[in-house]
C-alpha positions in Angstrom: 0.0 0.0 0.1 1.0 3.6 -0.6 0.0 6.9 0.4 0.4 10.4 -1.3 0.9 13.4 1.1 0.9 16.8 -0.3 1.9 20.4 1.5 4.4 18.6 3.8 5.9 21.2 6.1 9.3 22.0 5.5 10.3 20.7 9.0 9.3 17.3 7.7 10.7 17.4 4.2 13.2 14.6 4.6 12.8 10.9 4.1 13.6 10.0 8.0 11.4 12.6 9.3 8.7 11.4 7.6 9.1 7.8 8.4 9.4 8.7 12.0 6.3 10.7 11.9 4.2 8.1 10.1 5.8 5.3 12.1 4.5 7.0 15.4 1.1 7.2 14.0 1.2 3.6 12.6 3.7 1.6 14.8 5.4 -1.2 12.9 3.4 -0.7 9.8 5.6 1.7 7.7 8.2 0.2 5.8 9.6 3.2 4.1 8.8 7.1 3.4 10.1 9.1 0.5 9.9 12.7 -0.5 9.5 13.4 -3.9 9.7 16.8 -5.0 8.2 18.7 -8.2 11.1 18.9 -10.6 9.6 20.7 -13.6 12.3 23.5 -13.3 15.3 21.3 -12.4 16.3 20.6 -16.0 16.1 24.3 -17.1 18.2 25.2 -13.8 20.9 22.8 -14.6 21.4 24.0 -18.4 21.5 27.6 -17.0 24.1 26.3 -14.4 26.1 24.7 -17.1 25.9 27.7 -19.3 27.1 29.8 -16.5 30.2 27.4 -15.6 31.1 27.6 -19.3 31.1 31.2 -19.3 33.3 31.6 -16.0 35.6 29.1 -17.2 36.1 30.9 -20.6 36.7 34.3 -18.6 39.1 32.5 -16.3 41.0 30.7 -19.2 41.3 34.0 -20.9 42.7 35.6 -17.4 45.2 32.8 -17.0 46.3 33.2 -20.7 46.8 37.0 -20.2 48.9 36.5 -17.0 51.1 33.8 -18.5 51.7 36.1 -21.5 52.6 39.0 -19.2 54.8 36.6 -17.1 56.8 35.5 -20.3 57.0 39.3 -21.6 58.4 40.3 -18.4 60.9 37.3 -18.3 62.2 38.2 -21.8 62.5 42.0 -20.8 64.4 41.0 -17.6 66.6 38.7 -19.7 67.3 40.9 -22.7 67.3 44.4 -21.0 65.2 47.2 -21.8 66.4 47.7 -25.5 66.3 45.1 -28.2 67.8 46.1 -31.9 68.2 49.8 -30.8 64.3 50.1 -30.2 62.8 50.8 -26.7 60.5 48.1 -25.7 57.0 48.8 -24.7 56.4 47.4 -21.2 53.5 45.0 -21.3 50.1 45.9 -19.4 49.6 43.9 -16.5 46.3 42.1 -16.6 43.4 43.2 -14.2 42.1 40.8 -11.8 38.7 39.2 -12.8 35.5 41.1 -11.8 32.4 39.2 -11.4 29.2 41.1 -11.2 26.0 39.3 -10.0 22.7 40.3 -11.4 23.1 41.4 -14.9 25.1 43.7 -17.0 28.3 43.1 -18.8 31.3 41.5 -17.4 34.6 43.2 -17.4 36.1 40.7 -19.9 33.6 41.5 -22.7 30.9 38.7 -22.1 27.4 39.1 -20.8 26.9 38.5 -17.4 23.3 37.0 -16.2 
């Protein structure tokens, strides 16, 4: 036999809590209790999460690339000196830290923020 219970208080929305509640009402007669939640929005939320993760990883990869490029440029300048072939070297621009804005707008790396 089974029973469907709707509008369960949040204090009892755990399998073990439900089991204990019904076992106290019907001692020895309850085999198990399971909470099943509405999942209509879960798929779209998972897809949105994956999109945000991919977006963040792209920004982070760009940041790591720029930091490595800056470090290599500075190593060359330190090894060869300020002048090469009679030309004054332009100092490379140090990359800025990643800025994350929550709640919309444009992110500092050129992409759209959610």
